[in-house]
N, C-alpha and C positions, 0 to 999 in steps of 0.2 A: 817867574815872579808870582803867579797865582797860587802855585803849590804851597809856598810858605805861608801865605795868608790863610789858605784853607786849613793848614795844620794848626795855626794859632787859634783859629776859630773853634776847631774841634777841642783843642786843649782847654780853651776858656769854658766851653760848655761842660766838659768833664769835671773841671774844678768847681763850677757852680753846683753841679749835681752832688759832688762829694761834700761840699759845705752844707747843702740842704740836708743830706743824710746824717751828717754829724750833728746838726742842730736837732733833728727829730730824735736821735738817739739820746741826746742830753735831756730833752723833754720827757722821753719815755722812762729812762732809768734814774733821772734826777742827778743833782750835783753833789759832790762830796767836798766838804770844807774841812780843812785841818787847821786848827788854831793852836798856836804855841803859847804856852803860859809857863815860862820857865822850863822845867823838866817834864811837865804834864802834857800829854798829847791827847787831844780830843778829836774824835772822828765823828762828824755829823753828816746827816743825809738820810733819805728814806730807806736805803738798802745798806746802811752802815753795819747793822746787826748781822746780815748775811755775810758780808765781807769779813767781819770779825770771826764769825762762826767757821767759815771755810778757810780761814787763814789769809784772806786777802787784806786784812787790816794790819798786816805786818809792815811796820815802818822802821827804817833805819835812820836814826836821828843822831846827829852829833851836836851837842850843846856847847857852844863856845861863849865864854864870858871872859872879858879881859881881867877881871879882878880875882878869878879863881886860882887856886894853887894847882900844882901838878898832880897831887893826890886826888884832889876833887875832880880834876879833869879825867884822871884814870878811872875813878868810880863812875863818872857820868858817861864815859865812852863804853857803852854796852848795848846788847840787843834787848829791846823792850817788846814783849809779846802782849798784844791787846787782849784783855780778858774776854772769854766766850760766855754767851748766855744760852742755856738749854731751851730748845723749842718745846719738847715733850717732857713733862715732869717724870721724875723717877718713880717707879712703882714702889709702894710701901711694903707689901707682903708678897712679892713674887708676881709673875705675870697674871693678869686677870683671866678667869675661866670664861670661855666663850659661852654666851647665853644661847640656849637652844631648847626646843620643846622635846618632851619625852615622847616615847613611841605611843603612849596613850593620849597624847594631845594636851597634857597638863603642863603648866609652866613649872620650872624648878623652884625649889624653896630652900631656905636656910634653916639648919637645925638649931636647937637651943644653944649649942656651943658656938654658933657662928660659922661652922664649917658647912660647905655646900653639899647637899645630898638631895636625892629625889624624894618626892612626897610619899609617905608611907614606907613599907618595907620593900622598896624597889631596888635596894642595893643587892646585887647578886651574892649568894653565899657559895663558897667553894664546896664542891661535892666531897663527901667523906665516905667512899665506897657505896653507900646506899642513901636514898633520900630520907628515910626515917632516921637513920643515924645522923644525917646532916641537920635535920630539924631538931633533934635532941641537943646537938651542939649549939644550934642557933638560939635556943631558949635557956642554955645553961647559964648559971650565975657565975661560973668561974670563967674569967676572961671576957673577951668581947665576942659574944655569940653572933650578933647581927640583928636580932629581933628585940624590940623594946615596946613598952606601952601595951596597948590593947592587942596588938598583933602577937606579942609574946604570950599574953594570957590566953588568947583563943587557941593558939597553936598548942600550948600546954594541955588545955582541955581536950583538944582533938587527939593528941597523942595518948592521953589517959584512956579515952574511949577505945582507941585501937589496941591498947594493952589489955583492956578488959575483954575485948572480943578474941584476942589471941589466946588469952588464958583459958577462955571457955571453949576454944576450938571452933569459933564462929567467925573466923576472919573472912570477910567477903572476897570472893574471887574477882579477878579483873577481866575486862574485855578490852582488847587492843584493837583500835581502829587505825589501820596502817594506810596512809596516803602514799602508796608505793609508786605512783606516778610522780610524786614530788621527792620523796626520800628513796632514791633508787639504789639498786645494787647491780653491779656489772653482770652482763649475761654472756660474756664470751666463754669459749670452751676452756675448761680448767681441769687439769689432770692431777690435782692434788687430793683434796678431801671430797667425799661424796656430797652431792647437793643437800641431801637431807641432814647430814651431819653439820654442814656449814650453817644451814638455816636454823638448826637446833641450837647452835651457839648464839645466834642473834636473839632467839627467843629466850634463852637462858639469861643473856645479858639484860634484856628488857625486864624480865621478871625479877632478876636479882637487884638491879639498880632501883626499881620501884618498891621492892620488898613486899609484893603481893603475889599470891599464886595466880597463874594465868590459866584460864579455862576456855577462853574464846578469842579467836583472831579473825577479824573481818577486814577484807580489802576488796578492791574493784579491779577486774581485769578487762582491758579494752580488747575485745576479740570479736570476730565474726562467727566463730564456731559455737555451737550449742554444747559441745563437750570436747574434751581434749582428744585430738586424733592420735592414732597409734604412732605416727612418725614423730610427734612431739616428744614422746618418751624414748624413742630410739635414735634421734638425731645427734645426741651428745651435747647439744646447746642447752644452756641453762635457761629454764623458764621458772622463775621463782613463784609465780602464781600456781603452777602445777605442783611444785614442790610443797608449797604451803597446803594445798588441797590434800596431798598425800599425808601430811602430818596432822590433818584434822581441821584446818582452817575453813572458814566460810568465804568462798570466793564468788563475788557477784560478777555478772557480765554486763557489759554495755557496748554499744556501737551506734553510730560512728564516733570517732574520737573528737569530742567537742570539749571546749573549755568548761570546767566545773561540772562535767557530767559525772565524774566519780565523786565529787564533793556532795552533789545532790543525794546520791545513794547513801553516803556516810551520814549525812544529816538525817535521812529517813530512818536509818538503822539506830541512830542515837535516840531519836524520838520513840522508836519501837521499844527499846529497852527501858526508857523512862516511863512509858505507859505501862509496861509490864510490871515495873517496880511499884508504880502507883496503884495498881490493882492488887497488890499484896504479894507479888512475886519475890524471888530471892534478890537480896541487895547485891549490887555489883559496883566495882570501881572502874571508871572509864580511864583508859589510857589512849591518848591520841598522839601518833607520831607523824608529824607533818612539818613543813616549813612555811606553811601558809597561815596568815593571820585572819583569814576570813571565817575561821571556825569560832572566833572569840564570842560572838553573841550566843551561840548554842552552848558553849562551854560555861559561860556565866549563868545561863539559864539553868543548866543541869546542876551547877553548884548551888543556886538558890533553892533548888528542890531537895537539897540534902545529899547530893551525890558528890563524892570526892573525884576530882578530875586531875589527871597528870598529863600535861602537854609536853611532849618531848620534841625538841627541835635540834637534832644533832647537826644540822647544816650550819647553825650559828653557835653550837656548843652551849645550849641553854635548855633547861627544863623548868616549867612553871607548875608549881604545886598549888592546886585550888582546894583547900579544905572544905568538906561538905558543910553547907549551912553558913559559911562565912561570906564576907564581902571583899576579899582581897586574895591575892596570890603571892606565893613566895618564889622568886626566881633563884635558880640554882645553876651554877656553872658545871657543865659536864664535858667529857671529851668530845672533840669534833668528829664528824662522821667519817672523815678520811682515816683517822687513827683507829676508830672502832672497826672499820672494814678491814684495815690492815691486820689487826690482831685476830679477828674472827676468821679470816681466810688463811691464817698461818698454818701450814700443814705440819710444821716441825714442833711448835710450842703450843700447848693447850693453854688458852688464857685462863681457864678455870682449874689449873693443876693445883695440887696441894701446896701449902705455903713452904714446906720443906724442900720442894723441887724448884723454888725460885732461887737462882744463883745471884751472886752480887751484881754481875753485869746486866742482869735482867731488870734491875730496878725493883721498887716495891710492888707488891701485888696491887692490881688496879681494878679487878673485876670480882664480883660475887656471883656464884652460880645460883640461878633461881630455879623455880619449880614450875613446869608447864605440863598440863595434861588436858589437851584439847578435847572437846566434846563431840567432834565429828557431826555437827548439825548441818549437814549438806542439804537437808530438806528446807532450810530457810534461805537458800541462795536465791537471789533475785535475778531475773532476766530482763534487762532494759534495752535489749537490742531492737533497733528500728531499721527496717529495710524498705526499699521502694516497693510499690504495690505490684510491679510486674515480676518480682522474685517469687517463684513458686517453691513447692516442697520437693519436687522431683524434676529431673535428676540432679545429681550433685553439681555437675558442671554448669548448670543454669544459674546457680547462686543460692541454693537452699542453705548452704553452710551447715549441713547435717553430716558430720564425718561418719564413716562406717563404724560399725560396732567394734569395740576394742576389748581385749582381755584385761587391759590395764585398769580401765575405769569401771569394770564390772558390768558392762552392757552386752558383752558377748556371751551367749548361751548356746550350748550345743543343741542342734535340732533333735527332736524326738523326745522320748520319755527320759526324765532325769535319772541320775544314779541313785538318788535318795527317794525314789518313788516307792510307795507301799501298796499292798493289795487292797487295803481299806480305801485309799485314795482312788485306786483304779475302779473299785466297785461304786464309789460315789460318782465318778465320771460316767460309769455305765448307767446309773440311775438318772443322770441328767441328760441323757441323749434325747433328741427330739426328731430324729430322722424317721425313715419309713419303718413301721413296726414289722418285726419279724426278720429283718436283715441282720447281718453280723454286727454292724455298727449303728443300727437303727434303734428306735424306741423299744424298750423291753415289753414283752407281753405281760399282761397283769399277773399271771401265775409266777413268772420269773421275778418280777418286781417284788411281789409279796414274799417270795422265798428269800431273796437277797436282803430285804429290809429286816425280816425276822432273824436271819442268820447274823446280821451285823449287830442287832440288839442283844443277841444271846452271848456275844463275846464278853468275857469278864477277866479281871485280873487273876493270875494264877494259871491260865490256860497255857499249854505248851504245844509245840509242833514237832513233827518228824519229817525228815528230808530223805528222799530216795533219789539217788544221783546216778545217771547214766554217764560215766566218765568217758566212754567212747565217743559220744556225740558232744557232750558239754565239757570240754577239757579246759585246762588253765594254761597260762603262759609263764614260762620260766624267765622272768625279767624283773629287775628291781630287787625286792626282798628275797629272802630264802624261801625254799619250797614250803617249809613248815609254816612260816609266817604267811605266805600266800594262801595256803589252805585255811589257816585260822581266820584270815581276813574274809575269805569266801563264806565261812560259817557266820561271822558277824554280819556280813551283808544279808545272808539268809534271814537272820533274826530281825534285822531292820525291815526287810521286805515283808515278812509275815507279821511283824509287829508283836512278836511274842518269842520267848526263849525257845531255843531248839534243844531238845533232850535226846534226840536220836538222829544219827546220820548213817545211812546205808549206801555204799558205793559198789557199783558193778563195773567190771572191766575184763576184757579178754586178756588172759595171762597164760603163758605157756606153763605146763605142769612143772617143769624143772626150775622155773624162776621163783625166787622168794623175795619178799619185800626187803629192799635195801641191797639187792645183789648187783645193781649197776647205778651209775650216777644220775641217770635220767628217770629214776623210778619215783612215781608220785604216791605209790601205795605205802611206802615206808613212813613218810611223815603223817599220812592219814592214820596209819595204825598206831603211831605214837600219840596222836591226839584223841584216840578212842573211837575211831570209825569202825563200823561193822562192814567187813570186806566180803564181796562176792567175786571169786575168781572163776571166770567163765572159760570153758574149753570143751569142745572145739570152737573155732571162731565162727559163731553164728550171730548175726546182728540182732535177730529177734530174741535170741536167748538172753541177751543183756537186759532186755526189757521184761522178759517173762519172769526172771528171778526176782526183780523188783516188784512186779505185779503180784507174785506169789506171797511176798512179805506183806503187801497191803491187804491181800485177801485174808491172810491169817489174822492180821490186826482187826479187820472188819468182823471176822468170825468171833474173835475174842470179845469185841465190843458188843456184838449181838447176843452173846451169852450172859451179858450183864456184869462182866468183870470191869471194875472201875480202876484198879491199880495193878501194876506189874512190878514186882520186886520193890514195893514201897513207893513207886512212882505212878502218878495218874496217867491214864491213857491220853495220848495226844488228841487235842481238840481239832487240830488242823494238820493235814498231810499235804506235802508238796512234792511232786515228782518232776525232776528235770530230765527231759529227754526230747530228742528231735521229733520222734513219732511214737505214738502209742498204738501198738498193733491191736491190742484188746483193752477195752476200758470196763469190762465187766467187774473186775475187782474195785475199780474206782466207784462204780455205781453201788456196789455192795457196801462200801464204807460210807457212802452218802446216805444210804438207807439206815445204817447203824448209828447215825448221829455224828459222823466225822465229816467235816467239810474238807474237800479235796481240790487241789489246784494242779492242773497240768501246765507246766511252764515250757513253752517251746523255744526254738532256737532264734526265730526271727520276729521278735516284738509281739508275739501273740500268745495268749494263754486262755484256758477254759476253766471256769470256776463252777464247782459242783456244790451248791448249798446243801447243808445237812437237812435230813428229814424231808427230802423232796426229790422229784425226778427231773428237775430243770438244770440246764447248763447255760452259762452266760459267757459270752466272748468278751475278754478284756484286753487292753493294751498294756504291755509291760516293757521293761528295759531290754534293749537288744543285748544278747549274751556276750557277743564279741566285744562290744563297747564296755560292758561291765568288767569283763576279764582284764582288759587293758587299763581301765581307769582305777581299779582297786590297787593295782601295782604302783600307780603314780600317787595315789592319795596318801597324805601324811597325817590324816585324822579319819576317824569314823565318819563317813559321809552323811550319816543320819543325825549327827550332832548339829543342832541349829546354830546358824551364824558362823560357819567355818568355810574355809576355802575348799572347793571341790574341783577336780579337773574339768568337769563338764560345764561348770558355771562358776568360774573363779570370782572371788570378791574383788572389789576395787582395791588397789594397792594401798590406799589411804584408810581403808576400813579396818577396824580392830577385829582380831580373831577372838572367838568365844573361848577357845582353849589353846594352849601352846601345841606346837607340832609333836606328834607321837608316832614314831616310825615302827612301833610294835603294838599298834592299836588292835591287832588281831587277838592278843592276849590268849595264846593257845594253852598256856599252863592253867588258865582259869576255866577252861571248858570242862563241863561235867556231863559227859555223854554216856548213854546206856549201851552196853555191849551184850546184853542178853539176846538170845535167839528167840524170835517171836514164834517161829514154828514149833520149837520145843515147848514153849509156854502154852501154845495152843494144844499140843499133844497132851501135856499134863492136864490141862483143863478138861479136855474130852475124856481122858482116862478117869478123872475124878467124877465127872458127870455120869460116866457109865457105871462106876462103882456105886454111886449113890442110887442109881436106878436099879 
């Protein structure tokens, strides 16, 4: 009996709670009243509009009137839809443009026609091959160029100035500041184009799209090393800073890798160029390739000083042109960096190929090949590396970051005397000695110093030299060029060593009586004979005989000079005589020539020589090039080693330095040698006979 009573109590409580909840809902959402006034239905209440809007005001009403006809009842028996009211009004001219600030912090403005646009010429102009051509289209009166008002007028004036400079051949070169830490190129191994050719394409594109000749590229490399190690060039991995340095760019160094470390150096370099132009230096156009907006204060400052600045941001596909002396920039839409890199890396299609090579499926030509000729101003490279104080200079593993010398960057030089050393330079080194007087490499005695200084002062233009060559001791190597070219190169090296043209070369060699020049393939006398050498064939094989025949010729020459003869066969007597031999058994003929006014040099085999100054009895020991090294290096040289500013095997130039002359594998020029073949001993005999007849 208790259970039913408990159940009724619980049911009563639940009913009470339901009624309270229903009442609260009615108070919360309000009541709806529907009034009938004939066929008109009116829905009232605080949320009636929402119900009508969402279709909840749909009412099915059947009007019944006893007095109506059947047709009226049929017309009144229908579905009546409550009219909807729009909460949001309809837009008048399309969706409204979202209001936002420009990247320069200025609020948007409305143009004279009522269309929304940015303040000033901030609407980007589509690139038309080059920036200058794009600006011409922007100020064109035909069509909608994009520039109006004072912006158009100032750009027209700026273009006229550029046209005047171009007509006069005074177009200012450009300086590219490349934020390579921001605008990167992939460094993975690539077996398509060489790195220098790929980077050359990028430079051509930058110079072509800006329409200014490029003469300087500056960037910052984050590295510990003070110079590029050898393994960097041989690893096969691309290092674009090294590649740009090879092409002539100025690559600054910084360490450790900190934020804005490279930007600080670029700011400093821009200030350097601005100061140089302010002092009256050559005018330049700045080109800044970066994706960072932090350079804008410096760019605007350079523009206010009259420098034209072009900011290239390929990451966003935009370039901003700042005309010099103006107060605005013109944004131009350019291809994005990914598209540019894809085209420049393409090993199959040259992006700068002629127009007739563009096939229909290639699309229209997109790039213009520019002109770049970098100035190799490596002396202006800045070193902003900072290390801890405990890092010393030696050795390498402690952390000096001084890589070993490399043939690639021009820091490797063969030890010893260089291939292009001269006798005059060796004599000046002898005069500069400060060691113990009287020793072989010590300070010269006063008499020797006076004789050397007097002899150097007596050399003049037009002096000639004669060479006497012991080919048994001082032989050549049959490697590289032909034998005739090798012999001709040796003669050119003699001329560079003595610093005067060689008019006579006598060679002595042990030759069997039945051998003739050219009788076998390993014969050196045949090319010598073709070039005009005076040959001494020595037999029987006595080593001292090879020297004595040369000494006899020098003695005859000294005797002729002592007799007052100035010319032989229309040629002047040699002012300098050089004998190449390992040992001189007798030097009496050399001393006789010295007394007769002919300076003599004995050139030994192992980096030593003795100089006999004319009109004296002094001898000076000098250091010369080692013969074996000279013989090997002239066969490898592709230019005359005495030409300044060229690559030599013993001290190669850096791979990014320009050569003073193109390679010449026939620099011996044997056909241009004009050597004397007259026998000096016969001339001496004739002179003695004439003297006897006169007596």
